[in-house]
C-alpha distance (Angstrom), angle and dihedral (degrees) to the residues before:
residue distance angle dihedral
M1 . . .
S2 3.77 . .
D3 3.78 116.0 .
T4 3.78 90.5 -148.0
P5 3.81 102.9 101.7
F6 3.77 96.9 -152.2
G7 3.81 101.7 23.9
F8 3.79 115.2 158.8
G9 3.78 86.9 -159.3
L10 3.78 138.6 0.7
P11 3.80 133.0 -106.6
P12 3.82 110.8 -95.2
E13 3.78 93.0 -117.2
E14 3.80 93.6 50.6
P15 3.82 115.1 61.7
E16 3.77 122.5 -160.4
N17 3.77 120.2 -93.5
G18 3.76 120.6 -107.0
D19 3.81 124.4 29.0
D20 3.80 94.4 -25.9
G21 3.78 89.1 57.5
K22 3.80 89.6 67.8
K23 3.80 94.1 57.1
K24 3.77 119.8 86.2
G25 3.83 91.6 176.6
G26 3.78 108.7 -171.1
G27 3.80 99.4 -43.0
Q28 3.76 97.2 -103.8
G29 3.77 91.0 150.2
G30 3.78 94.6 66.2
G31 3.79 98.1 94.2
Q32 3.75 121.9 122.7
G33 3.80 99.6 -137.4
P34 3.79 120.4 139.9
A35 3.78 119.3 -78.8
N36 3.77 116.0 -96.1
P37 3.79 130.9 -162.1
F38 3.79 92.2 -122.0
G39 3.78 96.6 50.9
F40 3.79 94.7 -137.2
G41 3.75 124.5 127.8
A42 3.77 148.2 160.4
A43 3.75 138.8 -115.4
G44 3.78 135.6 -163.2
G45 3.78 124.2 -14.3
A46 3.78 142.5 -107.4
D47 3.77 133.4 -167.2
N48 3.79 90.1 -145.7
P49 3.84 107.8 22.5
F50 3.79 95.6 -176.8
A51 3.78 93.2 49.0
A52 3.77 89.0 48.4
M53 3.78 89.4 50.2
F54 3.79 99.3 47.9
G55 3.81 109.2 5.0
S56 3.81 97.0 93.1
M57 3.80 94.8 48.0
N58 3.79 125.7 91.5
P59 3.83 118.9 -141.9
N60 3.81 92.8 -96.9
D61 3.80 92.1 53.7
L62 3.78 90.7 47.6
G63 3.78 91.2 51.1
A64 3.78 90.6 51.0
A65 3.78 90.1 49.9
F66 3.80 91.4 52.2
Q67 3.79 90.4 48.8
Q68 3.78 90.4 50.8
L69 3.78 91.4 52.8
G70 3.81 86.1 61.0
Q71 3.75 114.6 154.0
M72 3.77 92.9 16.6
L73 3.79 92.5 66.1
S74 3.80 97.1 39.6
Y75 3.78 92.6 71.2
E76 3.82 114.4 106.8
G77 3.79 102.2 167.3
G78 3.80 133.0 97.9
P79 3.80 129.3 -45.9
V80 3.82 92.8 -67.8
N81 3.80 127.2 46.7
W82 3.80 95.5 -133.0
D83 3.79 93.9 178.0
M84 3.78 87.8 60.8
A85 3.81 91.0 43.7
K86 3.78 90.8 55.0
Q87 3.79 92.8 47.2
I88 3.83 93.4 49.3
A89 3.81 92.0 45.6
R90 3.79 91.8 52.9
Q91 3.80 90.9 47.6
T92 3.81 91.2 49.8
V93 3.78 91.1 50.8
A94 3.80 91.0 49.1
Q95 3.81 90.6 54.7
G96 3.80 91.4 59.5
T97 3.79 129.2 -134.0
A98 3.79 127.2 -55.8
G99 3.80 87.8 -101.3
G100 3.79 91.8 57.9
S101 3.81 97.9 -104.5
K102 3.80 112.1 148.1
D103 3.77 128.6 -153.5
A104 3.79 117.8 -109.2
S105 3.77 137.9 -173.6
V106 3.79 114.3 -97.4
T107 3.79 113.4 -104.4
A108 3.78 125.2 -138.5
G109 3.81 89.8 -110.9
E110 3.82 92.2 53.3
R111 3.77 91.2 48.0
S112 3.77 91.4 51.4
A113 3.83 91.9 47.2
V114 3.81 91.6 53.0
E115 3.78 93.2 48.2
E116 3.80 91.2 50.2
A117 3.81 92.6 46.4
V118 3.81 92.6 52.4
R119 3.80 91.3 46.0
L120 3.80 91.7 52.5
A121 3.81 91.8 42.7
D122 3.80 90.9 55.4
L123 3.80 89.6 50.0
W124 3.81 91.6 54.2
L125 3.80 92.8 44.4
D126 3.81 90.9 55.7
G127 3.80 88.0 72.7
V128 3.81 97.4 51.7
T129 3.82 105.6 39.5
S130 3.78 136.0 42.0
L131 3.80 91.5 -144.5
P132 3.83 109.4 100.6
S133 3.76 124.3 -129.3
G134 3.78 115.0 -64.0
A135 3.81 97.9 -174.2
G136 3.77 108.3 95.0
S137 3.79 89.2 171.1
A138 3.79 139.0 12.0
V139 3.78 122.5 -143.7
A140 3.79 135.7 -175.7
W141 3.79 113.6 -142.4
S142 3.74 137.1 -166.8
R143 3.81 116.1 -137.4
A144 3.79 90.9 -100.9
E145 3.80 90.5 52.8
W146 3.81 90.1 50.5
V147 3.81 89.3 54.7
E148 3.80 92.6 50.5
A149 3.80 93.4 47.1
T150 3.81 98.9 45.8
L151 3.82 103.1 41.1
P152 3.84 93.3 88.4
V153 3.80 90.4 59.5
W154 3.81 92.6 44.9
R155 3.78 85.4 55.7
D156 3.80 91.2 56.6
L157 3.80 90.2 49.4
V158 3.79 100.2 44.5
D159 3.80 104.7 35.3
P160 3.84 94.8 74.4
V161 3.80 89.9 54.1
A162 3.81 93.5 44.1
E163 3.80 91.9 48.3
R164 3.80 89.8 56.2
V165 3.81 90.2 50.4
G166 3.80 92.0 47.9
A167 3.78 91.2 51.4
A168 3.80 89.0 52.1
M169 3.80 90.6 57.2
G170 3.77 89.0 60.7
E171 3.80 91.4 47.8
V172 3.81 91.7 61.9
L173 3.81 90.8 79.6
P174 3.80 121.0 67.8
E175 3.80 111.8 -103.4
E176 3.80 93.9 -111.9
M177 3.82 90.5 56.2
Q178 3.80 98.4 46.4
A179 3.82 94.0 81.2
M180 3.80 90.4 55.8
A181 3.79 95.1 45.0
G182 3.78 99.8 59.9
P183 3.83 96.4 126.8
L184 3.80 91.9 46.5
L185 3.79 92.9 49.4
G186 3.79 89.8 47.6
M187 3.79 89.6 53.1
M188 3.78 91.5 49.7
R189 3.80 91.5 49.9
S190 3.80 90.5 51.0
M191 3.78 91.4 48.4
G192 3.79 90.5 47.9
G193 3.80 91.7 50.2
A194 3.79 91.5 49.5
M195 3.80 91.9 45.2
F196 3.79 92.3 52.1
G197 3.80 91.1 43.1
T198 3.80 93.0 52.1
Q199 3.79 95.4 47.4
I200 3.79 95.8 41.1
G201 3.79 90.0 48.3
Q202 3.78 91.9 52.5
A203 3.80 91.2 45.5
V204 3.81 93.8 50.4
G205 3.80 89.4 46.5
V206 3.82 90.5 53.6
L207 3.80 90.9 47.3
A208 3.80 89.8 51.6
G209 3.80 87.6 63.3
E210 3.82 92.1 55.6
V211 3.79 111.4 33.3
V212 3.80 119.4 93.2
G213 3.81 98.3 -164.4
S214 3.79 145.2 -2.2
T215 3.82 98.1 -80.4
D216 3.82 104.7 50.0
I217 3.80 93.7 118.3
G218 3.81 93.7 50.9
L219 3.80 93.5 -107.8
P220 3.80 127.1 94.0
L221 3.80 107.4 -104.0
T222 3.80 95.7 176.9
P223 3.80 135.7 56.1
P224 3.82 114.3 -78.5
G225 3.77 115.7 -81.5
K226 3.80 98.8 23.9
A227 3.81 115.8 114.1
A228 3.80 111.5 -164.7
L229 3.80 133.6 -172.1
L230 3.82 130.9 -178.9
P231 3.84 109.6 -137.9
V232 3.82 95.3 -166.0
N233 3.81 91.6 55.4
I234 3.79 93.5 42.5
E235 3.79 88.7 55.8
A236 3.81 90.9 49.8
L237 3.80 91.9 48.9
G238 3.79 92.9 49.2
A239 3.80 94.8 48.6
G240 3.78 110.6 110.6
L241 3.80 96.2 8.7
G242 3.78 94.2 104.4
V243 3.80 89.4 -131.4
P244 3.81 123.3 123.7
Q245 3.79 111.0 -100.4
D246 3.78 93.6 -125.2
E247 3.82 90.3 57.0
V248 3.80 91.1 51.3
R249 3.79 90.5 49.2
L250 3.79 92.3 47.9
Y251 3.79 94.1 48.6
L252 3.81 91.2 50.8
A253 3.81 89.7 46.3
L254 3.82 87.7 55.6
R255 3.78 90.6 54.4
E256 3.80 92.9 47.1
A257 3.81 93.1 47.0
A258 3.82 91.9 47.0
H259 3.81 91.2 53.1
Q260 3.80 89.7 48.8
R261 3.81 91.5 53.8
L262 3.76 92.3 51.4
F263 3.80 96.9 47.6
A264 3.81 93.3 41.8
H265 3.81 96.5 51.0
V266 3.81 102.5 33.5
P267 3.82 98.2 67.4
W268 3.81 96.5 -175.6
L269 3.81 96.0 49.5
R270 3.80 99.8 81.9
S271 3.81 94.5 50.5
H272 3.81 90.1 42.1
L273 3.80 92.3 58.1
F274 3.78 97.4 40.4
G275 3.79 90.8 44.8
A276 3.79 89.7 54.7
V277 3.82 90.2 52.9
E278 3.80 90.9 51.1
G279 3.79 92.2 45.2
Y280 3.77 90.8 52.5
A281 3.80 91.4 48.8
R282 3.81 90.8 54.4
G283 3.78 89.3 59.9
I284 3.78 95.5 56.9
K285 3.76 114.0 117.0
V286 3.78 122.9 -159.3
D287 3.79 125.9 -140.3
T288 3.79 96.9 -133.2
A289 3.81 91.2 -173.6
K290 3.78 89.6 62.9
L291 3.79 90.5 45.5
E292 3.80 89.4 53.6
D293 3.80 89.3 51.1
V294 3.80 90.5 52.9
V295 3.79 92.0 50.3
G296 3.80 90.7 47.1
Q297 3.81 91.7 55.6
L298 3.80 96.2 44.8
D299 3.82 119.5 111.4
P300 3.83 107.6 -157.4
T301 3.81 90.5 -152.1
H302 3.83 88.0 66.0
P303 3.81 105.9 43.0
E304 3.80 91.3 171.2
Q305 3.80 87.4 72.9
M306 3.80 90.3 73.6
Q307 3.78 90.1 67.0
E308 3.79 91.0 46.0
A309 3.80 91.1 48.6
L310 3.79 96.0 48.6
Q311 3.79 97.8 66.9
Q312 3.75 111.3 104.9
G313 3.76 126.2 53.3
M314 3.77 123.8 -48.8
F315 3.80 101.1 135.5
Q316 3.78 116.6 62.9
P317 3.81 129.8 176.6
E318 3.78 110.6 -110.1
D319 3.79 112.4 -108.7
S320 3.79 95.2 -129.5
P321 3.82 133.1 126.2
E322 3.81 89.7 -112.7
Q323 3.80 92.6 52.7
K324 3.79 92.9 46.7
A325 3.80 90.3 48.9
A326 3.82 91.9 50.6
L327 3.79 91.6 50.6
A328 3.81 93.3 46.0
R329 3.80 91.6 48.2
L330 3.80 93.0 51.6
E331 3.80 95.9 41.8
T332 3.79 93.4 49.2
A333 3.81 94.2 44.9
L334 3.80 92.0 50.9
A335 3.81 91.5 47.5
L336 3.82 90.1 51.1
V337 3.81 91.9 49.7
E338 3.79 93.1 49.3
G339 3.79 93.0 41.3
W340 3.80 92.5 52.0
V341 3.80 91.6 49.0
D342 3.81 91.3 47.4
A343 3.81 92.8 50.6
V344 3.80 95.9 43.6
V345 3.81 94.5 45.6
H346 3.79 92.0 49.0
A347 3.81 90.9 51.1
A348 3.81 90.6 49.5
A349 3.81 97.2 43.8
Q350 3.79 102.8 40.4
P351 3.82 97.2 74.9
H352 3.82 93.0 46.9
L353 3.81 110.6 30.5
P354 3.83 120.0 59.8
S355 3.80 89.4 -158.9
A356 3.84 95.9 49.9
G357 3.80 94.8 110.5
A358 3.79 93.8 46.2
L359 3.80 92.8 47.8
R360 3.79 90.9 48.6
E361 3.79 91.5 54.2
T362 3.81 91.9 44.5
L363 3.79 91.4 57.1
R364 3.80 91.8 44.1
R365 3.79 91.1 52.5
R366 3.79 89.1 46.7
R367 3.79 87.9 57.8
A368 3.80 94.0 43.8
S369 3.80 92.7 51.0
G370 3.79 92.3 53.7
G371 3.77 108.3 -83.6
P372 3.78 123.3 179.8
A373 3.80 96.4 -78.4
E374 3.79 97.0 53.0
Q375 3.79 96.1 41.9
T376 3.78 94.0 44.3
F377 3.77 94.2 54.2
A378 3.80 94.4 37.3
T379 3.79 90.1 56.9
L380 3.78 97.2 36.9
I381 3.82 101.0 49.0
G382 3.77 107.5 -8.0
L383 3.80 93.9 -97.7
E384 3.78 123.5 137.8
L385 3.77 121.6 -174.0
R386 3.75 97.3 -137.2
P387 3.81 113.2 -147.0
R388 3.80 89.4 -131.9
R389 3.80 90.4 62.6
L390 3.77 91.5 44.4
R391 3.80 92.5 51.4
D392 3.79 92.3 44.0
A393 3.79 90.7 51.7
S394 3.79 91.7 48.3
R395 3.82 91.6 51.0
L396 3.79 90.9 48.3
W397 3.81 93.3 52.2
A398 3.82 90.9 46.8
S399 3.81 90.8 50.2
L400 3.80 90.5 49.2
A401 3.81 90.2 53.6
D402 3.80 90.4 51.6
A403 3.81 93.4 47.5
R404 3.81 102.1 37.1
G405 3.79 105.5 15.5
T406 3.78 126.1 -117.1
E407 3.81 93.4 -67.5
G408 3.79 92.5 52.1
R409 3.78 91.0 47.6
D410 3.79 95.8 47.3
A411 3.81 92.9 43.9
L412 3.80 88.2 73.5
W413 3.81 88.3 73.9
E414 3.82 90.1 66.2
H415 3.80 92.4 87.8
P416 3.83 132.0 15.7
D417 3.80 91.3 -131.4
M418 3.79 90.3 60.9
L419 3.81 94.6 59.2
P420 3.79 123.4 100.8
T421 3.79 116.5 -95.2
A422 3.79 129.9 -138.7
A423 3.81 88.0 -94.0
D424 3.81 89.7 53.3
L425 3.80 90.0 56.3
D426 3.79 86.5 59.7
D427 3.81 90.8 51.9
P428 3.81 107.0 30.0
D429 3.81 94.9 160.8
G430 3.78 91.0 54.9
F431 3.79 90.7 52.1
V432 3.79 95.1 45.5
H433 3.80 93.6 54.9
R434 3.78 96.7 39.1
E435 3.77 118.6 104.8
H436 3.81 113.9 -115.4
L437 3.75 129.7 -156.2
D438 3.79 120.3 -114.2
F439 3.79 104.9 -123.2
S440 3.80 95.7 -171.7
E441 3.82 94.7 86.2
L442 3.81 91.6 42.8
D443 3.80 90.9 52.7
K444 3.80 89.6 49.1
M445 3.80 92.7 51.3
L446 3.81 92.4 46.8
G447 3.79 90.7 49.6
E448 3.78 92.2 51.1
A449 3.79 91.5 47.7
A450 3.81 90.4 52.3
Q451 3.81 89.2 54.1
G452 3.82 92.4 51.2
K453 3.79 94.9 -106.9
G454 3.76 93.5 115.9
T455 3.82 92.3 71.1
Q456 3.80 95.3 49.6
E457 3.77 127.1 90.5
P458 3.80 109.6 -103.5
A459 3.75 115.7 -104.5
E460 3.78 119.6 -118.0
G461 3.79 110.9 -77.4
D462 3.82 93.0 16.3
E463 3.76 129.7 105.3
G464 3.82 90.5 -51.2
D465 3.81 88.9 77.8
A466 3.79 90.0 48.5
R467 3.82 89.8 56.7
G468 3.80 93.4 48.0
E469 3.80 93.6 -105.5
G470 3.77 88.2 116.0
D471 3.78 89.2 74.5
E472 3.79 88.4 79.0
K473 3.80 89.6 62.5
K474 3.75 95.3 53.5
């Protein structure tokens, strides 16, 4: 099984687990092209890819090929076959992790321990942040339950990327031929949806064996107000650390509860992050020549070869100012989220947990060595949360708390324009001691103007007095 949690394809030397792992299928994945965040690629070439694909087949052979494609071609939904993704994810979870850890139903004792850990974590966080609790409930999940609960959010993340890929499949044909190739394009869309569904399902299933909560990737994967921990994965993470299991659980509960506070009480943050993902996806450009080569090499009687062929680098981010801005916006926002959580959790845990420092470094090393968050984003959209940015963001938030107090630090989340930028992470001291505008009054004035109040004379006792106009009434 691939150790890339969100791999849209597997390295040539490492076949997939299960039935597909037994198929070597023509070796199209053996090229040496540069790595690409999407994990797709091309092989070979063909002057006429569609003739190469179907020209040598008589109608009976073609019918047999379609029949063999089976479920793959029966899909008529969106860009990703999410039914297939769910099925593959559940199967991957049932197989267990590469280390032999199996999923298990949550016991009553584990559920009670998680609820108590989140309750205590919220109590400790009250003293180090002005944001109130965001966890209306605490749940303990098995890996299978994590898959079920998070798939809707994965859909929001992946569909924009998959839609761009699906559109590229239609662009392979010249415009004058597209009207005549409706059935072929429909087949390619179905194959693309099944391909994405299979690979996303496997990736989510692998992630389910690693994540310890609902916020490991820096984005909220659950409905607001629901803190979730996975006892089986917490136990696996704590094994060999020499730290009592209850301390590990409590430290991870602090991280989960801190994320919940941020996403619950910063209403623009969720749409800001997801919008950046979608904006980045819109800037993807597709090398249609490579896509034609893939189609030209494909044997319809062996549909698994498509996955083997699409393993190098066909989808590249467009080198445009808009694309660079979208990437910078997402990367910086994620670093600020993770840095704030890191700083706040350390402040809350240090007075109470003897192992707080060791656990902090363990999780940082987990990120630096390619944990689920880094690998997921690196494969999905080419983004890596570099530990240097994470550490810089954490130091900046800690310095802000020292200089302005927790309320002054947390007030920066009131408006996206008040947050530190990537340049500020390079100069945290300059940002900490710089004066910042209060956007609350500006937002109020803009809101009133939008409602038509800005053109009216102020009523007695209203903002007219605040501007000195009230002197005329005295």
